[in-house]
N, C-alpha and C positions, 0 to 999 in steps of 0.2 A: 906290195906291188899289185896293181890292177892287172887282171887278165882279160884280154880281148877275145870274145867268142864269136865265131862266124858259123852258122848252120849251113851246110852245103847240101843237105837232103839225106833221107833215110837215117843212117847212124853216123854220118860223116860230119865231124866238127873240126874246125881250125881254132886252135888255142894259141894265142900269142902273148908273150911277156918278156920283157928284157931283151928284145931282139931275137928270141927263139920262136919258131913256129912248129907246133905239134899237130899233126893230122891224125884223126882216127878214121878207121874203116872207109878207105876212100873209094866208094862205089859211085863213080861219076859217069863213065862211059855206059850207056844203056839204061841209065836211070832217068825216067821221064821228068823228074822234078829237080834234077842236079842244077845247082846254082853256079857251077864252074865246070870247065873242061879239065881233063887230066893234065894238059900241058900248060895250064894257067896257075897251078898250085906250086909252091916251092918250099916244101917243109924241110926242116932239119931232122925230124924224127916222124916215123909213121908207127902208130900203135894199132894193133889188131885185137879185137875181141875174139874172132874166129874166122874160119876160111870159106864159109858159104859165099857164093858168088856176089851176093849183095852186100858184102863186108870186105872180103879180100880185093874185089874190084880191080882198080889199076895200080895196086900196090907195086908190082914188079917194074912196070914201066916208069912209074914216078921215081921210084928209088934208083933205077939206073940212070935216069936223066939228071937227078939232082944230087945223088950220092947220099941220100937221107939214110939214116940208121933205122932199120925196121925191128920191132919188138913184137914177138909173137910166141905162143906156147910152143914148146920144143919141137914136136913133130911137124907143125906147120911151118916153124922157123927153118927147119932142115929142108923142106920142100923149096922154100923161097931162096935159100942160099944155093941150092942145086939149080935153080933157075938163072943163077948168075948175079944175084945181088950180093955185093961186097960186104956191106955192113949190116950184120944180122945178130940180134940178141935173142937167146933161146930159153927164157926162164920157165918154170913150171909153177903151179899154184903155190902161193906163198913167197915166190921169188921176187926180189926187188932189183931193178936195174937202175943204177944211179948214173946221173949226167951232171955237167956243171951247172945246169939250170934247175935241178930238182931230181925227182925220180918217179918210176912207175912200178906198181906192184900188181901182179896177177892174182885175182881172187876168183872163186867159183861162180859160175852161172849155170842155171839149169836149162839145158837146151840139147840139141844134137849137133854134130859137125863132121862133115866130110868135104874136103876141098873139091873143086871142079876136076882136079887131076886125080882124086880117089884117095887122098891122104886122110885117114881117120884121126881125129884129135878131139880134145876136150874144149868146149868153148870157155870163155873167161869173161869177167868183168875187169875194169881197170881202175885202180886208184892212182891218180895222177897228181903229183905235187909240183905245181908250177907257179911261179911268181908269188911264193908264199901262201898260195891258196891250195885247198884240196877238192879236186874234181873226181867224182865217182861216176864213171861210165859204166852203167849196168850190163851192157852188151844185149844180146838177146837172151831173155830169161823169162820164166814163169816166177810167180811170187814164191818166196821161201824165207822161212823166219831168220836164217843166218845173216840176212841182210843187216839185221840189227847189230849182230857181233862184228861183222865186217866194218860197219860205219863207226864203231865205237873203240876201234883198236888204236886210235891215235888222235890226230886233230879232228875237230868237228868238220863235217863235210860242208864245204861252202857252196857247191853246186853239184847237183845230181842230174845226170842225163838219163832219162827214164823212158823206155819203150812203152807205148800205150795202144799199139794197133790191134792187139789180139791176134788170134788164129795161129801165129807162129811164136808169139811171145805173150806176156800178161796183157790183159786189156786195160782200159782206162779205169775200171772199178778196182781191179787188183793192184793197179799202179798207185791208187790213192793210199792203200794200205802199205805199199812199199815206201811211200813218203813218210807215213807214220813211223815205220821201223827205222828208217835212215835218219830222219830229222834233219834234212840239210836246210841251209839258209835259203837257197833258192833251187828251182827245178826248171829244166828245159825238157819238154816232151819230145820224143823222136820215134823212128820206126812206125810211122803211120801215114796213110793216104797215098803212098807210093803206088800201090796196086790195089785193086778192088777188095781182096781179102783182108786188107788191113786198114780199111778207112775207119776213122775214129773222130769224135768231136773233141778237139783239143781245148776249146773254150769250155765245155762242160767239165772236162777233167780239171781245169784251172779252178773253176768255181767250187768244185767239190773239195779240192785240196785246201783252198784258202778258207773256205767256209768252215772246215774242220780245225783251222789254225795250225796245220802242220808246217807249211812252207809258203814262200812267195813263188808263184809260178809265172814264168816268161814264155810265151808262145811265140816262136820265131817261124816265119815263112822261110823257105829255102832262099838263102842270100842274106837273111837278116842277121843283125849283130846285137851283142850285149856285152856290157862290161861288168866283170865281177870285181867290185871294189874291196 
């Protein structure tokens, strides 16, 4: 089954397959490049890599309005539940949450994380199995060699969502090596150009990855779409 991907800016993606919509890291309000407002999205599930403001974003408001289930690492999940969100799942690293449409598994990411409310927690990457496709959202991370292990634990990664902005995450050069380690069929770069410290040349990243023969790269502007077949 094909998965429709819409990039909404920063690390926010909308994944749709079989009538289910999954939203990641919905930083929309306050995002100068956001392709939608918080009241325009209607996810069934919200998946969080971590709770920095540019990832937690509008999670609580969207979940309260739509009844979406929120999946986040345990300490952050507890904060979200205490904020009045009714449907919250709280795995830790290695934990898998199953749904009727597929599953999501939390895996490590090398970063730091304290929510705007002061909750310290570990950042994560997301393995998302939807529409019989495997999507690996790396979250905010530097380059680390265990990406290879993460990507080889099950099905081949069909799509990797890879940060390239540098400063707070890996830059576009380290991201090329990440693509080598993960060996996904396709890559969409993210977490770049939203603010001056994370400006990056996505087309140069695309050329480097494809010239090395690692993956096909799809560069999406905020609001752009792609179909994972």
